NUSE-47742 format. One record per residue: x negated, y, z negated of N, C-alpha, C in turn. Coordinates in steps of 0.02 Angstrom, whole numbers. Layout:
residues N
+--------+--------+--------+--------+--------+--------+--------+--------+--------+
:    n_u :    n_v :    n_w :   ca_u :   ca_v :   ca_w :    c_u :    c_v :    c_w :
+--------+--------+--------+--------+--------+--------+--------+--------+--------+
:      X :      Y :      Z :      X :      Y :      Z :      X :      Y :      Z :
...
+--------+--------+--------+--------+--------+--------+--------+--------+--------+
***
This chain:
residues 236
+--------+--------+--------+--------+--------+--------+--------+--------+--------+
:    n_u :    n_v :    n_w :   ca_u :   ca_v :   ca_w :    c_u :    c_v :    c_w :
+--------+--------+--------+--------+--------+--------+--------+--------+--------+
:  -4087 :   3473 :  -4324 :  -4160 :   3477 :  -4323 :  -4187 :   3449 :  -4257 :
:  -4230 :   3485 :  -4225 :  -4261 :   3459 :  -4164 :  -4312 :   3407 :  -4182 :
:  -4310 :   3349 :  -4148 :  -4353 :   3294 :  -4167 :  -4384 :   3261 :  -4106 :
:  -4434 :   3221 :  -4119 :  -4466 :   3183 :  -4066 :  -4500 :   3123 :  -4095 :
:  -4516 :   3076 :  -4052 :  -4547 :   3014 :  -4075 :  -4618 :   3027 :  -4097 :
:  -4638 :   2994 :  -4151 :  -4706 :   3001 :  -4177 :  -4745 :   2937 :  -4166 :
:  -4805 :   2944 :  -4139 :  -4850 :   2887 :  -4133 :  -4894 :   2884 :  -4194 :
:  -4925 :   2826 :  -4206 :  -4973 :   2821 :  -4261 :  -5032 :   2866 :  -4245 :
:  -5045 :   2913 :  -4289 :  -5097 :   2961 :  -4275 :  -5163 :   2945 :  -4308 :
:  -5165 :   2893 :  -4350 :  -5227 :   2871 :  -4382 :  -5245 :   2802 :  -4356 :
:  -5309 :   2785 :  -4356 :  -5329 :   2717 :  -4335 :  -5301 :   2665 :  -4382 :
:  -5282 :   2608 :  -4354 :  -5250 :   2556 :  -4393 :  -5295 :   2528 :  -4448 :
:  -5360 :   2530 :  -4439 :  -5405 :   2504 :  -4489 :  -5400 :   2543 :  -4555 :
:  -5382 :   2608 :  -4549 :  -5379 :   2650 :  -4609 :  -5313 :   2641 :  -4646 :
:  -5257 :   2647 :  -4611 :  -5193 :   2647 :  -4646 :  -5165 :   2577 :  -4659 :
:  -5192 :   2526 :  -4624 :  -5166 :   2458 :  -4634 :  -5219 :   2410 :  -4660 :
:  -5271 :   2399 :  -4619 :  -5318 :   2346 :  -4636 :  -5361 :   2362 :  -4696 :
:  -5380 :   2424 :  -4706 :  -5419 :   2441 :  -4766 :  -5375 :   2433 :  -4829 :
:  -5312 :   2451 :  -4824 :  -5266 :   2442 :  -4880 :  -5257 :   2368 :  -4897 :
:  -5247 :   2328 :  -4845 :  -5240 :   2255 :  -4855 :  -5304 :   2226 :  -4885 :
:  -5362 :   2249 :  -4860 :  -5426 :   2224 :  -4885 :  -5435 :   2240 :  -4959 :
:  -5417 :   2301 :  -4979 :  -5425 :   2321 :  -5049 :  -5383 :   2277 :  -5096 :
:  -5325 :   2257 :  -5072 :  -5283 :   2212 :  -5112 :  -5310 :   2141 :  -5111 :
:  -5330 :   2118 :  -5052 :  -5354 :   2049 :  -5044 :  -5419 :   2037 :  -5084 :
:  -5463 :   2086 :  -5085 :  -5527 :   2076 :  -5119 :  -5517 :   2070 :  -5194 :
:  -5466 :   2102 :  -5221 :  -5452 :   2096 :  -5292 :  -5423 :   2027 :  -5309 :
:  -5379 :   2003 :  -5265 :  -5353 :   1935 :  -5274 :  -5408 :   1884 :  -5267 :
:  -5452 :   1894 :  -5217 :  -5507 :   1846 :  -5205 :  -5554 :   1843 :  -5264 :
:  -5570 :   1900 :  -5294 :  -5615 :   1900 :  -5351 :  -5583 :   1864 :  -5410 :
:  -5519 :   1874 :  -5422 :  -5484 :   1839 :  -5476 :  -5482 :   1765 :  -5463 :
:  -5474 :   1746 :  -5400 :  -5469 :   1675 :  -5382 :  -5537 :   1640 :  -5391 :
:  -5590 :   1672 :  -5369 :  -5657 :   1641 :  -5373 :  -5680 :   1638 :  -5445 :
:  -5671 :   1692 :  -5482 :  -5694 :   1694 :  -5552 :  -5661 :   1751 :  -5590 :
:  -5613 :   1736 :  -5633 :  -5583 :   1789 :  -5674 :  -5635 :   1827 :  -5716 :
:  -5688 :   1790 :  -5737 :  -5740 :   1822 :  -5777 :  -5779 :   1873 :  -5735 :
:  -5795 :   1852 :  -5673 :  -5830 :   1898 :  -5628 :  -5787 :   1959 :  -5614 :
:  -5723 :   1947 :  -5601 :  -5677 :   2002 :  -5587 :  -5673 :   2050 :  -5645 :
:  -5668 :   2024 :  -5706 :  -5663 :   2066 :  -5765 :  -5726 :   2107 :  -5777 :
:  -5784 :   2077 :  -5759 :  -5848 :   2109 :  -5773 :  -5866 :   2161 :  -5719 :
:  -5853 :   2144 :  -5655 :  -5878 :   2186 :  -5602 :  -5825 :   2223 :  -5561 :
:  -5764 :   2198 :  -5562 :  -5711 :   2229 :  -5522 :  -5666 :   2275 :  -5564 :
:  -5651 :   2254 :  -5625 :  -5603 :   2289 :  -5667 :  -5639 :   2331 :  -5720 :
:  -5601 :   2363 :  -5762 :  -5631 :   2401 :  -5817 :  -5654 :   2470 :  -5797 :
:  -5673 :   2508 :  -5847 :  -5691 :   2578 :  -5837 :  -5753 :   2587 :  -5794 :
:  -5796 :   2536 :  -5791 :  -5858 :   2542 :  -5752 :  -5858 :   2494 :  -5692 :
:  -5800 :   2464 :  -5677 :  -5796 :   2416 :  -5623 :  -5793 :   2449 :  -5554 :
:  -5797 :   2406 :  -5503 :  -5798 :   2430 :  -5434 :  -5734 :   2469 :  -5417 :
:  -5676 :   2444 :  -5437 :  -5614 :   2476 :  -5418 :  -5607 :   2546 :  -5448 :
:  -5629 :   2553 :  -5510 :  -5625 :   2618 :  -5544 :  -5669 :   2670 :  -5508 :
:  -5731 :   2650 :  -5493 :  -5776 :   2696 :  -5459 :  -5756 :   2709 :  -5387 :
:  -5729 :   2657 :  -5354 :  -5705 :   2666 :  -5285 :  -5646 :   2715 :  -5283 :
:  -5604 :   2712 :  -5334 :  -5548 :   2759 :  -5339 :  -5573 :   2831 :  -5339 :
:  -5625 :   2844 :  -5378 :  -5652 :   2912 :  -5381 :  -5681 :   2932 :  -5314 :
:  -5718 :   2887 :  -5281 :  -5749 :   2903 :  -5216 :  -5695 :   2920 :  -5165 :
:  -5642 :   2880 :  -5162 :  -5587 :   2892 :  -5115 :  -5554 :   2959 :  -5129 :
:  -5544 :   2975 :  -5192 :  -5513 :   3038 :  -5211 :  -5556 :   3098 :  -5191 :
:  -5621 :   3092 :  -5198 :  -5666 :   3146 :  -5179 :  -5662 :   3159 :  -5103 :
:  -5661 :   3105 :  -5064 :  -5653 :   3112 :  -4992 :  -5587 :   3145 :  -4975 :
:  -5533 :   3121 :  -5007 :  -5467 :   3150 :  -4996 :  -5466 :   3224 :  -5015 :
:  -5501 :   3241 :  -5069 :  -5503 :   3310 :  -5093 :  -5531 :   3356 :  -5039 :
:  -5584 :   3336 :  -5007 :  -5615 :   3378 :  -4955 :  -5569 :   3384 :  -4894 :
:  -5534 :   3330 :  -4878 :  -5486 :   3334 :  -4822 :  -5429 :   3381 :  -4840 :
:  -5406 :   3377 :  -4902 :  -5353 :   3422 :  -4925 :  -5375 :   3495 :  -4921 :
:  -5436 :   3509 :  -4941 :  -5462 :   3577 :  -4937 :  -5464 :   3601 :  -4865 :
:  -5482 :   3557 :  -4818 :  -5483 :   3576 :  -4747 :  -5414 :   3594 :  -4722 :
:  -5362 :   3562 :  -4750 :  -5293 :   3579 :  -4732 :  -5277 :   3650 :  -4754 :
:  -5296 :   3667 :  -4815 :  -5283 :   3735 :  -4841 :  -5322 :   3787 :  -4802 :
:  -5383 :   3771 :  -4782 :  -5424 :   3818 :  -4744 :  -5392 :   3835 :  -4677 :
:  -5353 :   3787 :  -4650 :  -5319 :   3798 :  -4586 :  -5244 :   3809 :  -4597 :
:  -5227 :   3843 :  -4652 :  -5157 :   3849 :  -4672 :  -5114 :   3886 :  -4621 :
:  -5145 :   3926 :  -4577 :  -5105 :   3963 :  -4527 :  -5068 :   3915 :  -4480 :
:  -5096 :   3856 :  -4470 :  -5063 :   3807 :  -4427 :  -4999 :   3782 :  -4460 :
:  -4998 :   3780 :  -4527 :  -4940 :   3756 :  -4563 :  -4880 :   3803 :  -4556 :
:  -4894 :   3868 :  -4547 :  -4842 :   3918 :  -4536 :  -4790 :   3920 :  -4593 :
:  -4812 :   3903 :  -4653 :  -4766 :   3905 :  -4710 :  -4806 :   3912 :  -4774 :
:  -4790 :   3965 :  -4812 :  -4824 :   3975 :  -4876 :  -4805 :   3920 :  -4926 :
:  -4745 :   3892 :  -4918 :  -4723 :   3838 :  -4961 :  -4766 :   3776 :  -4951 :
:  -4783 :   3763 :  -4888 :  -4826 :   3705 :  -4875 :  -4896 :   3716 :  -4902 :
:  -4920 :   3777 :  -4895 :  -4986 :   3793 :  -4923 :  -4986 :   3782 :  -4998 :
:  -4933 :   3803 :  -5032 :  -4927 :   3792 :  -5104 :  -4921 :   3717 :  -5119 :
:  -4884 :   3681 :  -5078 :  -4875 :   3608 :  -5087 :  -4942 :   3572 :  -5084 :
:  -4981 :   3586 :  -5033 :  -5046 :   3552 :  -5026 :  -5096 :   3576 :  -5078 :
:  -5090 :   3638 :  -5099 :  -5133 :   3662 :  -5153 :  -5118 :   3624 :  -5217 :
:  -5054 :   3611 :  -5230 :  -5034 :   3573 :  -5289 :  -5060 :   3502 :  -5285 :
:  -5055 :   3471 :  -5226 :  -5081 :   3403 :  -5217 :  -5157 :   3400 :  -5226 :
:  -5191 :   3451 :  -5202 :  -5264 :   3454 :  -5210 :  -5282 :   3458 :  -5284 :
:  -5246 :   3498 :  -5322 :  -5259 :   3502 :  -5394 :  -5245 :   3435 :  -5427 :
:  -5192 :   3401 :  -5406 :  -5177 :   3335 :  -5432 :  -5232 :   3285 :  -5416 :
:  -5258 :   3289 :  -5355 :  -5312 :   3245 :  -5334 :  -5375 :   3257 :  -5375 :
:  -5390 :   3321 :  -5387 :  -5448 :   3339 :  -5427 :  -5441 :   3314 :  -5498 :
:  -5382 :   3325 :  -5527 :  -5368 :   3303 :  -5595 :  -5373 :   3227 :  -5600 :
:  -5345 :   3192 :  -5552 :  -5346 :   3119 :  -5550 :  -5418 :   3093 :  -5548 :
:  -5458 :   3122 :  -5503 :  -5528 :   3101 :  -5497 :  -5567 :   3114 :  -5562 :
:  -5556 :   3173 :  -5590 :  -5592 :   3190 :  -5652 :  -5573 :   3144 :  -5709 :
:  -5508 :   3130 :  -5716 :  -5485 :   3086 :  -5769 :  -5512 :   3015 :  -5760 :
:  -5513 :   2991 :  -5698 :  -5538 :   2923 :  -5686 :  -5611 :   2916 :  -5706 :
:  -5649 :   2968 :  -5696 :  -5721 :   2966 :  -5714 :  -5732 :   2994 :  -5784 :
:  -5678 :   3006 :  -5821 :  -5683 :   3040 :  -5887 :  -5727 :   3101 :  -5881 :
:  -5717 :   3137 :  -5826 :  -5752 :   3200 :  -5812 :  -5828 :   3192 :  -5814 :
:  -5852 :   3134 :  -5791 :  -5923 :   3121 :  -5786 :  -5951 :   3078 :  -5841 :
:  -5913 :   3065 :  -5892 :  -5938 :   3025 :  -5949 :  -5958 :   2955 :  -5928 :
:  -5920 :   2925 :  -5881 :  -5935 :   2857 :  -5860 :  -6003 :   2852 :  -5827 :
:  -6026 :   2906 :  -5796 :  -6089 :   2904 :  -5760 :  -6146 :   2934 :  -5801 :
:  -6132 :   2987 :  -5838 :  -6185 :   3021 :  -5876 :  -6192 :   2994 :  -5947 :
:  -6139 :   2962 :  -5973 :  -6144 :   2926 :  -6035 :  -6147 :   2967 :  -6098 :
:  -6116 :   3028 :  -6098 :  -6117 :   3067 :  -6160 :  -6068 :   3037 :  -6211 :
:  -6079 :   3054 :  -6274 :  -6034 :   3032 :  -6328 :  -5969 :   3072 :  -6326 :
:  -5915 :   3038 :  -6339 :  -5850 :   3070 :  -6340 :  -5845 :   3117 :  -6400 :
:  -5825 :   3180 :  -6390 :  -5817 :   3226 :  -6448 :  -5767 :   3198 :  -6498 :
:  -5779 :   3214 :  -6561 :  -5736 :   3187 :  -6615 :  -5663 :   3204 :  -6604 :
:  -5649 :   3264 :  -6576 :  -5580 :   3284 :  -6565 :  -5544 :   3237 :  -6518 :
:  -5580 :   3214 :  -6466 :  -5551 :   3168 :  -6418 :  -5545 :   3098 :  -6447 :
:  -5594 :   3078 :  -6487 :  -5592 :   3011 :  -6517 :  -5530 :   3002 :  -6560 :
:  -5511 :   3055 :  -6594 :  -5453 :   3051 :  -6639 :  -5388 :   3043 :  -6600 :
:  -5385 :   3072 :  -6540 :  -5323 :   3073 :  -6502 :  -5321 :   3024 :  -6444 :
:  -5380 :   3003 :  -6420 :  -5385 :   2961 :  -6361 :  -5388 :   2888 :  -6381 :
:  -5342 :   2847 :  -6357 :  -5339 :   2777 :  -6380 :  -5396 :   2734 :  -6353 :
:  -5435 :   2760 :  -6305 :  -5494 :   2724 :  -6281 :  -5558 :   2761 :  -6299 :
:  -5551 :   2814 :  -6339 :  -5608 :   2854 :  -6362 :  -5650 :   2880 :  -6305 :
:  -5616 :   2905 :  -6253 :  -5650 :   2933 :  -6194 :  -5634 :   3007 :  -6188 :
:  -5674 :   3041 :  -6146 :  -5663 :   3112 :  -6134 :  -5614 :   3122 :  -6077 :
:  -5552 :   3106 :  -6089 :  -5500 :   3118 :  -6040 :  -5434 :   3131 :  -6075 :
:  -5384 :   3150 :  -6037 :  -5319 :   3168 :  -6065 :  -5266 :   3113 :  -6057 :
:  -5273 :   3072 :  -6005 :  -5218 :   3025 :  -5990 :  -5211 :   2969 :  -6041 :
:  -5262 :   2958 :  -6082 :  -5256 :   2907 :  -6134 :  -5231 :   2935 :  -6200 :
:  -5208 :   2997 :  -6198 :  -5184 :   3029 :  -6259 :  -5108 :   3027 :  -6267 :
:  -5073 :   3024 :  -6211 :  -5000 :   3027 :  -6214 :  -4969 :   2994 :  -6153 :
:  -4911 :   2965 :  -6162 :  -4875 :   2934 :  -6106 :  -4854 :   2988 :  -6056 :
:  -4847 :   3050 :  -6079 :  -4829 :   3105 :  -6034 :  -4885 :   3122 :  -5986 :
:  -4945 :   3100 :  -6001 :  -5002 :   3112 :  -5958 :  -5025 :   3049 :  -5922 :
:  -4989 :   2993 :  -5932 :  -5009 :   2930 :  -5902 :  -4949 :   2892 :  -5874 :
:  -4910 :   2858 :  -5916 :  -4856 :   2815 :  -5893 :  -4802 :   2853 :  -5854 :
:  -4782 :   2910 :  -5881 :  -4727 :   2948 :  -5848 :  -4748 :   2975 :  -5780 :
:  -4808 :   3005 :  -5773 :  -4830 :   3025 :  -5706 :  -4836 :   2965 :  -5658 :
:  -4856 :   2907 :  -5684 :  -4859 :   2847 :  -5641 :  -4790 :   2829 :  -5614 :
:  -4740 :   2834 :  -5658 :  -4672 :   2818 :  -5637 :  -4649 :   2866 :  -5583 :
:  -4663 :   2930 :  -5591 :  -4645 :   2979 :  -5540 :  -4680 :   2965 :  -5474 :
:  -4743 :   2944 :  -5478 :  -4781 :   2928 :  -5417 :  -4750 :   2868 :  -5382 :
:  -4729 :   2818 :  -5421 :  -4697 :   2759 :  -5392 :  -4632 :   2778 :  -5356 :
:  -4592 :   2820 :  -5388 :  -4529 :   2843 :  -5358 :  -4543 :   2882 :  -5294 :
:  -4592 :   2927 :  -5297 :  -4610 :   2966 :  -5238 :  -4635 :   2922 :  -5181 :
:  -4674 :   2870 :  -5199 :  -4700 :   2824 :  -5148 :  -4644 :   2788 :  -5113 :
:  -4595 :   2764 :  -5151 :  -4539 :   2727 :  -5121 :  -4496 :   2772 :  -5077 :
:  -4479 :   2832 :  -5103 :  -4435 :   2877 :  -5066 :  -4472 :   2909 :  -5007 :
:  -4526 :   2943 :  -5023 :  -4562 :   2981 :  -4971 :  -4606 :   2939 :  -4927 :
:  -4634 :   2885 :  -4956 :  -4683 :   2845 :  -4918 :  -4654 :   2783 :  -4885 :
:  -4593 :   2763 :  -4905 :  -4563 :   2703 :  -4875 :  -4495 :   2718 :  -4843 :
:  -4448 :   2742 :  -4884 :  -4379 :   2751 :  -4860 :  -4376 :   2801 :  -4802 :
:  -4406 :   2859 :  -4811 :  -4402 :   2910 :  -4758 :  -4438 :   2889 :  -4694 :
:  -4499 :   2864 :  -4696 :  -4531 :   2841 :  -4634 :  -4492 :   2785 :  -4600 :
:  -4463 :   2739 :  -4639 :  -4422 :   2686 :  -4609 :  -4360 :   2716 :  -4577 :
:  -4331 :   2766 :  -4609 :  -4272 :   2800 :  -4581 :  -4290 :   2832 :  -4514 :
:  -4346 :   2869 :  -4513 :  -4367 :   2900 :  -4450 :  -4380 :   2848 :  -4397 :
:  -4410 :   2792 :  -4416 :  -4426 :   2740 :  -4368 :  -4363 :   2708 :  -4340 :
:  -4315 :   2693 :  -4383 :  -4251 :   2664 :  -4360 :  -4216 :   2711 :  -4311 :
:  -4217 :   2775 :  -4328 :  -4186 :   2825 :  -4284 :  -4229 :   2840 :  -4223 :
:  -4291 :   2816 :  -4224 :  -4340 :   2829 :  -4171 :  -4349 :   2905 :  -4160 :
:  -4347 :   2940 :  -4216 :  -4353 :   3013 :  -4214 :  -4394 :   3036 :  -4274 :
:  -4424 :   3093 :  -4267 :  -4463 :   3123 :  -4321 :  -4460 :   3199 :  -4312 :
:  -4463 :   3238 :  -4366 :  -4462 :   3311 :  -4358 :  -4512 :   3335 :  -4305 :
:  -4492 :   3384 :  -4269 :  -4532 :   3410 :  -4213 :  -4601 :   3432 :  -4236 :
:  -4650 :   3416 :  -4196 :  -4719 :   3435 :  -4212 :  -4725 :   3510 :  -4222 :
:  -4762 :   3528 :  -4274 :  -4773 :   3599 :  -4289 :  -4725 :   3628 :  -4339 :
:  -4668 :   3593 :  -4353 :  -4621 :   3617 :  -4403 :  -4645 :   3598 :  -4473 :
:  -4618 :   3633 :  -4524 :  -4640 :   3618 :  -4592 :  -4620 :   3547 :  -4611 :
:  -4562 :   3523 :  -4585 :  -4540 :   3455 :  -4601 :  -4590 :   3403 :  -4576 :
:  -4618 :   3415 :  -4518 :  -4666 :   3368 :  -4489 :  -4730 :   3364 :  -4530 :
:  -4748 :   3420 :  -4563 :  -4808 :   3420 :  -4604 :  -4794 :   3399 :  -4675 :
:  -4731 :   3401 :  -4695 :  -4714 :   3382 :  -4764 :  -4702 :   3307 :  -4771 :
:  -4662 :   3279 :  -4727 :  -4643 :   3208 :  -4734 :  -4699 :   3162 :  -4712 :
:  -4713 :   3110 :  -4753 :  -4762 :   3059 :  -4731 :  -4736 :   3022 :  -4670 :
:  -4780 :   3001 :  -4627 :  -4761 :   2962 :  -4568 :  -4768 :   2888 :  -4583 :
:  -4758 :   2847 :  -4531 :  -4759 :   2774 :  -4539 :  -4825 :   2749 :  -4568 :
:  -4879 :   2785 :  -4558 :  -4945 :   2761 :  -4580 :  -4949 :   2757 :  -4657 :
:  -4904 :   2791 :  -4691 :  -4905 :   2789 :  -4765 :  -4865 :   2731 :  -4794 :
:  -4829 :   2693 :  -4752 :  -4785 :   2641 :  -4778 :  -4823 :   2585 :  -4814 :
:  -4875 :   2554 :  -4785 :  -4907 :   2497 :  -4820 :  -4933 :   2515 :  -4890 :
:  -4969 :   2570 :  -4896 :  -4997 :   2588 :  -4961 :  -4942 :   2608 :  -5010 :
:  -4888 :   2638 :  -4984 :  -4833 :   2659 :  -5028 :  -4795 :   2598 :  -5054 :
:  -4787 :   2547 :  -5013 :  -4754 :   2485 :  -5036 :  -4792 :   2455 :  -5094 :
:  -4858 :   2453 :  -5088 :  -4899 :   2425 :  -5142 :  -4893 :   2466 :  -5206 :
:  -4897 :   2532 :  -5199 :  -4892 :   2576 :  -5257 :  -4825 :   2565 :  -5293 :
:  -4772 :   2560 :  -5254 :  -4706 :   2556 :  -5283 :  -4686 :   2488 :  -5310 :
:  -4723 :   2435 :  -5290 :  -4702 :   2368 :  -5309 :  -4753 :   2328 :  -5349 :
:  -4815 :   2351 :  -5352 :  -4867 :   2310 :  -5381 :  -4856 :   2295 :  -5456 :
:  -4818 :   2338 :  -5489 :  -4805 :   2327 :  -5560 :  -4741 :   2288 :  -5574 :
:  -4702 :   2273 :  -5522 :  -4639 :   2239 :  -5532 :  -4646 :   2171 :  -5566 :
:  -4692 :   2126 :  -5543 :  -4699 :   2062 :  -5577 :  -4714 :   2069 :  -5652 :
:  -4758 :   2115 :  -5668 :  -4776 :   2127 :  -5738 :  -4714 :   2149 :  -5779 :
:  -4673 :   2191 :  -5749 :  -4613 :   2216 :  -5784 :  -4559 :   2164 :  -5788 :
:  -4554 :   2121 :  -5738 :  -4500 :   2072 :  -5735 :  -4513 :   2009 :  -5777 :
:  -4575 :   1984 :  -5773 :  -4589 :   1921 :  -5808 :  -4645 :   1926 :  -5859 :
:  -4679 :   1983 :  -5862 :  -4734 :   1991 :  -5911 :  -4800 :   1969 :  -5882 :
:  -4853 :   2005 :  -5898 :  -4919 :   1991 :  -5870 :  -4944 :   1922 :  -5888 :
:  -4925 :   1897 :  -5948 :  -4950 :   1831 :  -5971 :  -4919 :   1774 :  -5930 :
:  -4866 :   1788 :  -5893 :  -4833 :   1735 :  -5853 :  -4851 :   1737 :  -5779 :
:  -4895 :   1783 :  -5761 :  -4915 :   1789 :  -5691 :  -4975 :   1744 :  -5680 :
:  -4972 :   1697 :  -5632 :  -5027 :   1650 :  -5621 :  -5087 :   1682 :  -5586 :
:  -5145 :   1653 :  -5598 :  -5205 :   1673 :  -5561 :  -5195 :   1654 :  -5488 :
:  -5215 :   1695 :  -5439 :  -5255 :   1755 :  -5444 :  -5214 :   1819 :  -5443 :
:  -5149 :   1814 :  -5456 :  -5105 :   1872 :  -5451 :  -5101 :   1912 :  -5515 :
:  -5136 :   1889 :  -5567 :  -5135 :   1923 :  -5632 :  -5186 :   1979 :  -5636 :
:  -5178 :   2027 :  -5591 :  -5224 :   2084 :  -5589 :  -5211 :   2131 :  -5648 :
:  -5260 :   2172 :  -5662 :  -5249 :   2229 :  -5706 :  -5211 :   2280 :  -5664 :
:  -5145 :   2277 :  -5666 :  -5105 :   2313 :  -5616 :  -5112 :   2389 :  -5621 :
:  -5125 :   2415 :  -5681 :  -5133 :   2488 :  -5687 :  -5194 :   2511 :  -5647 :
:  -5250 :   2477 :  -5655 :  -5309 :   2495 :  -5618 :  -5301 :   2480 :  -5544 :
:  -5269 :   2424 :  -5528 :  -5258 :   2407 :  -5458 :  -5215 :   2460 :  -5424 :
:  -5165 :   2483 :  -5459 :  -5120 :   2534 :  -5431 :  -5158 :   2599 :  -5418 :
:  -5204 :   2616 :  -5462 :  -5240 :   2679 :  -5456 :  -5278 :   2685 :  -5391 :
:  -5310 :   2632 :  -5369 :  -5349 :   2636 :  -5307 :  -5303 :   2647 :  -5247 :
:  -5241 :   2621 :  -5251 :  -5194 :   2631 :  -5196 :  -5163 :   2701 :  -5197 :
:  -5156 :   2729 :  -5257 :  -5134 :   2799 :  -5260 :  -5187 :   2844 :  -5229 :
:  -5250 :   2829 :  -5243 :  -5305 :   2866 :  -5211 :  -5302 :   2858 :  -5135 :
:  -5290 :   2797 :  -5112 :  -5284 :   2785 :  -5040 :  -5225 :   2823 :  -5010 :
:  -5171 :   2829 :  -5048 :  -5112 :   2866 :  -5024 :  -5130 :   2940 :  -5013 :
:  -5168 :   2969 :  -5060 :  -5192 :   3037 :  -5050 :  -5233 :   3041 :  -4985 :
:  -5279 :   2995 :  -4977 :  -5324 :   2996 :  -4919 :  -5285 :   2989 :  -4854 :
:  -5238 :   2941 :  -4851 :  -5201 :   2929 :  -4789 :  -5154 :   2987 :  -4774 :
:  -5119 :   3012 :  -4824 :  -5073 :   3068 :  -4814 :  -5110 :   3130 :  -4790 :
:  -5164 :   3149 :  -4826 :  -5203 :   3207 :  -4806 :  -5232 :   3198 :  -4736 :
:  -5259 :   3139 :  -4722 :  -5290 :   3126 :  -4656 :  -5239 :   3131 :  -4601 :
:  -5179 :   3104 :  -4613 :  -5125 :   3106 :  -4564 :  -5107 :   3179 :  -4548 :
:  -5099 :   3219 :  -4600 :  -5082 :   3289 :  -4590 :  -5138 :   3326 :  -4554 :
:  -5200 :   3314 :  -4574 :  -5257 :   3348 :  -4544 :  -5262 :   3332 :  -4469 :
:  -5251 :   3270 :  -4451 :  -5255 :   3251 :  -4380 :  -5201 :   3285 :  -4340 :
:  -5139 :   3287 :  -4368 :  -5084 :   3319 :  -4332 :  -5093 :   3394 :  -4328 :
:  -5123 :   3424 :  -4380 :  -5138 :   3495 :  -4378 :  -5190 :   3510 :  -4324 :
:  -5239 :   3466 :  -4319 :  -5292 :   3476 :  -4268 :  -5262 :   3473 :  -4199 :
:  -5216 :   3426 :  -4187 :  -5184 :   3421 :  -4122 :  -5141 :   3482 :  -4108 :
:  -5104 :   3504 :  -4159 :  -5062 :   3563 :  -4150 :  -5104 :   3624 :  -4135 :
:  -5159 :   3633 :  -4170 :  -5203 :   3689 :  -4159 :  -5232 :   3688 :  -4089 :
:  -5250 :   3628 :  -4066 :  -5277 :   3621 :  -3998 :  -5225 :   3638 :  -3946 :
:  -5162 :   3617 :  -3959 :  -5109 :   3630 :  -3910 :  -5092 :   3704 :  -3906 :
:  -5104 :   3741 :  -3961 :  -5089 :   3812 :  -3962 :  -5143 :   3854 :  -3929 :
:  -5201 :   3825 :  -3919 :  -5257 :   3863 :  -3889 :  -5248 :   3870 :  -3814 :
+--------+--------+--------+--------+--------+--------+--------+--------+--------+
***
């Protein structure tokens, strides 16, 4: 495979400092007041939940811009790949907002109340196949695609040649920080149990993880969009 060195194509404030800030602000809120954190940061109507939806909507539009410029990708498989990710992003955003119920406040239909363990208008609270298992797959994908492969390319000081499908498929170094958080944030809970985690590290890890998954969509799509723009400019 022909390869070349890749520079960071996104500003550091987006792929590093914003990610660190999102984690730090949750720890800070727990440290200052667990009650404040539970009331305003966590929960279905908290800041993190709504911020997750906002980030996903932004990522969604960037993903659509990638598909609109699909000729630069030069691969129908990549077009299908990003179309699938866009659908996932849309589904994720809709589920997080219970398809508008959190904001518009309609009553949950009786059919959903019977099946949904939180009595909301969404699907992910109905089955582990729509919640826990997809989360596990995302964690695995984050570690392999978002950490191991970029570290491998960095150690080799090589990356797939610009303009190839591999260059547009594999995440670059900018995805490493958010992917590390996605892949590891639940480890303390799994290893020692949430009741044994001291304040301020006793986050609601499921909700905390969700905002970083949204950030991963945003960073990955933005990274691809920037490289596509550069490739398109070079071809002109």
